[in-house]
C-alpha positions, 0 to 999 in steps of 0.5 A: 499500500501507498505511504501517506506521503506519496498519497499527498504527493499525488493529490498535490500533483493531481490539484496543480494539473488540469486533470478532472479524474484520477484512478491508480492501482498498485499492489492490490490498492485502488486510488481514485480522485475526482475534482469537482468546481474546486472540491476534490474527493479521495478514497483508497480501496483495498482489493476485498475491503470497503472504501477507506477515507485517507486522513488527512486527504481532502474528501469533501462530498458534493452532496453535503451529506454528514463527513467524517470530521477527521478526514476532511480538510479545506484546499487551503488546510491540505496546502499549508500541510504540504508546506509545512512538510517541506519545513520538517528537515530541522525536525528529528523523526521518531520512526518505528523500530519494526513492523506492527500496529501503532498504539498511542496508549498502554490501553484504550481507556488510557491517556496517550503517551504523549501529543503535540506539545509534550515535552520528552526526554531520552527515555521517555515511552512515546508509544507503543508497536505491537508485533506478534502479540508483543507490546513494545514500548517506543521511546523518544531517544532525543530531548525535546518537544513533540510537534506532530504526531504522524500516526493514528492509534490502531494503524500498521506501521512499517519499519522505519516509517515516521511516527512522530516529529520532534523539535529537539 
């Protein structure tokens, strides 16, 4: 499956072009984008599963039907996010040391280990990555402040995938 950064880049390219509709298939995943008078809709599908909106990808329904707030942003907000990604060179990335499932807290009822703005030390636990029924605590390994949480609770993460951005 494509990484969120790759999907964002595709959205940016389609948005800047005169293309009204775009479809892409790769490794069993399908991406379909449509532009309608300045509004965009993006859906990612895994073969054999239902449609999954990609957050923070644009998805504005033309009909005005109720939408999931986490998955919806305006064109301007997405453009600002793309700009902010360009300025991440001076930030430290905490990456996943393994393939597994990302958890922001020790249990569903518990508060997240860290949020944006949280100060961390070298040994601060920032999340848990579950791999093969083993829950591995991931430490910050740097002293600083969490600027952005890049993974969502319950999301599958790859080895080396950035999970957090930290301002040292």
